[in-house]
C-alpha distance (Angstrom), angle and dihedral (degrees) to the residues before:
residue distance angle dihedral
M1 . . .
Y2 3.80 . .
K3 3.81 92.2 .
G4 3.80 90.1 48.4
L5 3.81 92.4 50.9
L6 3.80 90.0 45.8
F7 3.80 90.9 52.5
L8 3.83 93.9 46.1
G9 3.80 91.1 48.0
A10 3.79 91.3 50.3
L11 3.81 90.5 47.4
A12 3.81 92.1 50.5
L13 3.82 91.3 46.4
T14 3.80 92.4 49.0
A15 3.84 91.9 47.7
S16 3.81 92.4 48.9
L17 3.83 91.7 48.6
F18 3.80 91.3 47.8
F19 3.81 95.4 48.9
S20 3.80 94.6 42.2
T21 3.81 91.2 49.7
H22 3.79 91.0 46.2
Y23 3.80 89.5 50.4
L24 3.81 92.0 50.4
I25 3.80 92.2 48.5
T26 3.81 90.8 50.3
E27 3.82 91.5 49.3
V28 3.83 92.2 48.4
R29 3.81 91.5 49.7
I30 3.82 92.1 49.0
S31 3.80 89.8 47.6
S32 3.82 90.7 50.2
R33 3.80 92.1 51.8
D34 3.82 92.2 47.2
H35 3.80 89.2 50.0
L36 3.81 90.6 50.1
N37 3.82 93.0 47.5
L38 3.78 90.8 52.5
S39 3.80 92.2 46.2
V40 3.82 91.4 48.8
K41 3.82 91.4 53.3
Y42 3.78 89.6 50.8
F43 3.82 90.2 44.8
R44 3.83 91.1 53.7
Y45 3.78 91.5 45.9
L46 3.81 92.3 53.4
L47 3.81 92.6 45.6
L48 3.78 89.6 56.3
S49 3.82 93.4 43.5
D50 3.76 129.6 86.4
N51 3.82 89.9 -94.0
P52 3.84 105.9 52.7
E53 3.82 90.2 158.4
L54 3.82 87.3 72.4
A55 3.81 92.5 58.5
Y56 3.80 94.3 94.8
D57 3.80 89.7 56.5
A58 3.81 85.5 71.4
V59 3.79 91.0 70.5
K60 3.82 96.2 37.0
E61 3.82 93.6 101.3
I62 3.81 94.9 50.5
D63 3.82 107.4 113.9
F64 3.82 99.8 -171.7
P65 3.84 129.6 74.9
I66 3.82 115.9 -78.0
V67 3.81 132.1 173.3
L68 3.82 124.2 -171.1
T69 3.83 112.7 -151.4
D70 3.76 135.6 170.5
A71 3.79 123.1 -116.4
D72 3.83 89.8 -82.8
G73 3.80 92.5 54.9
I74 3.82 96.0 -107.1
P75 3.83 109.4 149.4
K76 3.81 115.9 -118.4
F77 3.79 102.5 166.7
W78 3.81 136.9 2.8
K79 3.79 139.1 179.7
N80 3.84 138.6 -170.3
I81 3.79 91.3 20.1
S82 3.80 127.5 121.5
I83 3.83 91.7 -113.3
D84 3.79 122.1 94.6
P85 3.83 109.0 -108.7
Q86 3.81 87.6 -137.1
D87 3.82 92.9 53.9
T88 3.83 105.8 102.5
T89 3.81 98.4 163.2
S90 3.80 119.5 134.3
A91 3.83 90.2 -115.2
S92 3.81 91.4 57.1
H93 3.80 91.3 46.4
E94 3.80 89.9 52.1
R95 3.79 90.7 51.9
L96 3.79 89.5 49.1
R97 3.81 91.1 51.3
L98 3.83 89.4 54.6
M99 3.79 90.8 48.0
V100 3.81 90.5 50.8
K101 3.82 90.1 53.0
E102 3.83 90.5 51.0
M103 3.81 91.2 48.9
D104 3.80 91.7 51.9
A105 3.80 90.5 44.7
H106 3.82 89.6 57.0
G107 3.81 88.0 66.2
H108 3.80 99.1 -99.8
V109 3.80 109.6 141.0
P110 3.85 109.2 -144.2
V111 3.81 115.6 -113.0
P112 3.83 110.9 -125.0
I113 3.80 123.2 -140.1
E114 3.83 125.1 -170.7
V115 3.80 113.4 -161.9
V116 3.81 98.6 152.7
P117 3.82 114.7 41.0
G118 3.80 109.8 -99.9
E119 3.84 92.8 10.5
I120 3.80 114.9 99.9
D121 3.79 126.4 -173.5
Y122 3.81 125.0 -170.1
F123 3.76 133.9 -137.0
H124 3.81 109.4 -146.0
F125 3.79 117.1 -166.4
D126 3.79 142.6 179.9
D127 3.80 137.1 -152.8
P128 3.80 120.9 -69.3
A129 3.80 116.5 -108.4
I130 3.80 90.3 -104.2
V131 3.82 90.5 67.3
A132 3.80 90.7 61.5
L133 3.80 89.1 47.6
L134 3.79 90.7 51.5
R135 3.80 91.2 50.0
W136 3.81 90.4 50.9
F137 3.78 89.4 46.8
S138 3.80 89.2 54.5
V139 3.83 92.3 50.5
I140 3.82 93.1 45.4
S141 3.82 90.4 47.4
V142 3.81 91.5 53.7
I143 3.82 90.7 48.5
A144 3.82 90.2 48.3
V145 3.83 91.3 50.7
A146 3.80 90.4 47.8
L147 3.82 90.1 51.8
Y148 3.80 89.2 47.5
V149 3.81 91.2 53.4
L150 3.81 91.6 44.9
L151 3.79 93.8 49.1
G152 3.80 90.5 44.7
Y153 3.79 91.8 50.4
F154 3.81 93.8 49.1
G155 3.80 89.9 43.0
F156 3.81 92.2 55.4
R157 3.79 90.3 42.6
T158 3.80 92.9 51.4
I159 3.81 92.3 47.6
R160 3.79 91.5 48.4
K161 3.81 92.8 48.7
A162 3.80 90.9 48.1
E163 3.80 90.0 51.3
E164 3.81 92.0 47.4
R165 3.79 90.9 48.7
S166 3.79 91.1 49.5
V167 3.82 90.6 51.6
W168 3.82 91.7 47.6
V169 3.79 93.8 48.9
G170 3.79 93.5 44.0
M171 3.80 92.6 48.4
A172 3.83 92.7 47.0
R173 3.80 94.9 48.9
E174 3.79 93.1 44.5
T175 3.82 88.6 51.6
A176 3.81 90.8 51.1
H177 3.79 89.8 48.6
Q178 3.82 93.1 49.5
L179 3.80 92.3 48.0
G180 3.79 92.1 51.5
T181 3.83 97.2 73.3
P182 3.84 99.7 50.2
I183 3.82 90.9 42.1
S184 3.81 90.7 54.5
S185 3.80 89.7 47.1
L186 3.80 92.4 50.2
L187 3.78 91.2 49.9
G188 3.81 89.1 52.7
W189 3.80 92.7 51.0
L190 3.82 90.6 48.0
E191 3.81 88.9 55.0
V192 3.80 89.2 51.8
L193 3.81 91.2 51.3
G194 3.78 90.7 48.5
E195 3.79 111.3 163.0
K196 3.82 95.1 -16.9
G197 3.79 94.2 90.7
G198 3.81 94.8 53.6
D199 3.82 114.3 -171.2
V200 3.79 91.6 -4.0
T201 3.79 91.2 60.6
E202 3.80 90.4 48.2
K203 3.80 92.0 51.8
M204 3.79 90.3 47.7
K205 3.81 89.8 52.2
Q206 3.80 89.7 53.5
D207 3.80 91.2 50.9
V208 3.80 92.7 47.1
S209 3.81 88.3 49.0
Q210 3.78 88.1 54.5
L211 3.80 90.0 49.7
E212 3.78 88.3 53.5
R213 3.82 89.0 53.0
V214 3.80 90.4 50.4
A215 3.81 92.0 50.3
R216 3.81 90.5 47.0
R217 3.79 90.8 51.2
F218 3.80 92.2 51.4
S219 3.79 91.2 48.6
K220 3.81 91.4 55.2
I221 3.80 95.7 55.5
G222 3.79 107.9 109.5
A223 3.80 92.6 8.4
R224 3.81 117.5 132.4
E225 3.78 96.4 -128.9
K226 3.77 122.9 159.4
L227 3.78 113.7 -110.4
A228 3.79 114.9 -126.2
L229 3.80 131.2 -152.0
F230 3.77 108.1 -102.3
P231 3.84 134.6 166.6
V232 3.80 106.6 -98.7
P233 3.84 95.3 -154.0
E234 3.82 89.9 59.1
I235 3.81 92.6 56.4
I236 3.80 91.4 47.1
R237 3.80 93.4 49.3
N238 3.80 90.8 50.4
A239 3.81 91.2 50.8
V240 3.82 91.9 46.5
E241 3.80 92.0 49.4
Y242 3.77 92.5 48.3
M243 3.82 95.4 46.5
Q244 3.82 96.8 42.1
H245 3.82 90.7 69.2
R246 3.78 90.5 51.4
M247 3.82 99.9 45.0
G248 3.79 98.6 67.8
S249 3.79 129.8 -118.7
S250 3.85 93.5 -78.3
I251 3.80 92.9 66.5
S252 3.79 121.3 62.9
I253 3.80 126.3 -167.5
S254 3.78 120.7 -152.0
Y255 3.79 127.7 -174.0
T256 3.82 130.0 -157.6
D257 3.79 122.3 -177.4
H258 3.82 120.9 -156.8
S259 3.80 96.3 -168.6
A260 3.79 97.5 -69.5
G261 3.79 92.1 165.3
E262 3.82 120.3 178.3
A263 3.78 133.4 -23.0
H264 3.81 136.2 -178.7
L265 3.79 105.6 -100.3
Q266 3.75 150.4 130.0
T267 3.81 105.1 -106.2
D268 3.82 99.3 -152.7
L269 3.80 94.3 50.6
I270 3.83 97.6 43.6
G271 3.80 88.3 47.1
W272 3.79 88.2 53.4
V273 3.81 92.3 51.2
L274 3.82 91.0 49.7
E275 3.79 92.9 49.1
N276 3.78 90.4 50.9
L277 3.83 92.6 49.6
I278 3.82 91.1 48.7
R279 3.81 91.1 48.1
N280 3.84 91.6 50.4
A281 3.82 90.4 47.9
G282 3.81 90.8 52.5
Q283 3.80 92.7 48.4
S284 3.82 91.2 49.7
M285 3.82 90.1 56.9
E286 3.80 90.6 54.3
G287 3.78 95.0 -126.0
E288 3.80 101.8 -47.4
G289 3.80 135.4 77.5
Q290 3.81 142.9 50.0
I291 3.77 130.9 -64.4
R292 3.78 116.6 -155.6
I293 3.77 123.2 -160.8
E294 3.80 121.1 -167.1
S295 3.79 130.8 179.3
G296 3.79 135.4 -175.0
R297 3.79 143.0 120.5
V298 3.78 131.7 -68.4
R299 3.81 118.5 178.2
N300 3.83 107.3 -48.3
Y301 3.79 95.0 -18.7
V302 3.78 139.4 84.5
Y303 3.79 109.4 -135.6
I304 3.80 128.4 -153.0
D305 3.81 116.3 -169.4
V306 3.80 122.4 -164.2
I307 3.81 107.9 -162.9
D308 3.81 128.0 -173.6
S309 3.81 138.9 163.7
G310 3.78 97.0 -134.2
R311 3.79 135.2 123.7
G312 3.77 92.9 -54.8
I313 3.79 132.3 -142.3
A314 3.80 125.0 -91.0
Q315 3.79 111.3 -118.4
R316 3.80 91.3 -121.4
D317 3.83 87.9 60.7
F318 3.83 97.2 51.6
E319 3.81 89.2 106.7
T320 3.82 98.7 24.7
I321 3.83 93.3 67.0
F322 3.82 88.9 65.8
R323 3.79 94.0 57.0
P324 3.83 117.0 105.0
G325 3.79 111.6 -99.9
Y326 3.83 97.0 18.4
T327 3.79 112.1 129.9
T328 3.81 139.2 146.1
K329 3.82 92.6 -160.0
K330 3.78 123.7 101.9
R331 3.79 88.4 -136.9
G332 3.77 114.5 38.9
W333 3.78 143.8 89.2
G334 3.80 97.9 -135.1
L335 3.80 92.9 -126.4
G336 3.82 103.7 113.4
L337 3.79 100.3 81.4
S338 3.80 92.7 37.1
L339 3.79 91.3 53.0
G340 3.82 90.5 43.3
R341 3.81 91.8 55.1
R342 3.80 90.7 48.6
I343 3.79 90.9 51.9
V344 3.81 92.3 49.1
Q345 3.81 97.5 41.7
E346 3.80 105.1 34.0
I347 3.79 101.2 33.7
H348 3.83 101.1 29.8
R349 3.84 100.7 27.2
G350 3.80 87.7 -129.8
K351 3.80 136.3 119.1
L352 3.80 136.6 -106.1
F353 3.79 118.0 -169.1
V354 3.81 146.8 136.7
V355 3.80 111.8 -91.8
E356 3.81 98.0 -173.6
S357 3.78 141.7 -25.0
K358 3.79 134.7 -165.8
S359 3.78 118.7 174.4
H360 3.82 112.3 -100.2
E361 3.80 90.3 -10.9
V362 3.78 112.3 71.6
T363 3.79 140.0 -22.6
T364 3.80 119.1 -178.4
I365 3.78 123.5 -168.7
R366 3.80 115.4 -175.4
I367 3.79 134.3 -155.9
L368 3.81 116.4 -159.4
L369 3.80 117.5 -164.1
P370 3.84 123.0 -175.9
V371 3.78 112.6 -112.7
């Protein structure tokens, strides 16, 4: 709504500036022509009087370009033009002829004057200097309004992003804080059980350990931690191993490394993003198929591709899927991909995007991390 009002206000302001400037230019041009008509009448009167040498005083006060020519367009007198009035060379006359054509082309109808019966001369004229200033004012005003809209748009966008980031960070840290108490309690009860629970206790310890990882991940969102060089294949293999046990026997996950090497990253958070992408890929294949993960280098980035043969993503939704709240699942908050992109872009200065997608053939989502 704010952006719409901002745009409409800018449009109204631009239109009012344009029409008011156009009105002023029209009024100045009419005033100039009226001034010239009056001066020409006085000029003719003086030429026919006993003091014809005073005739040119009639046009002395005119402050815009004028050229007096005969019926054949030959200049006889000119004023407020960058040509010496005493210069009667053919080159100067040719320049004056071109100026006269430009004046007429600007829409100024020459003012006729008949001093000798049957012989008509013409006063050609151009706009006063203020008209050019008004035109420039109009252009500068439009540019200023455009800058105002642009700055306003980016201002609103920056404020909104800052608010969104604050909400994300606050929610993540509060989640980590809330998880801390029950996790500590569970660890205590597992110590009490000791060896009595056998395999069940061991499995519970693994799950509690995973809960600790989740809480740790949430606590690191928004934190200004230094990124460390770490082998990318190791993180991917850990994520694949963890997710393979949770995807079911009908979904297999394969990994191929094309010399990805190391990248500056935060291992817990990138592992989280990978797990989420693998989970989404499995859900899109409706419980059966193969997920391929590939990594390597392209320019100054390490890439990680998560490829599946699931339902696919419509091209119009390539960006929409990363918006908070967007989901195609009956049960889901639509936060995983949005949070994943924030982790990759804001913390790692990388990119997370859809490379390609064809329904039930191939969907590739890529992570790019600066080397």
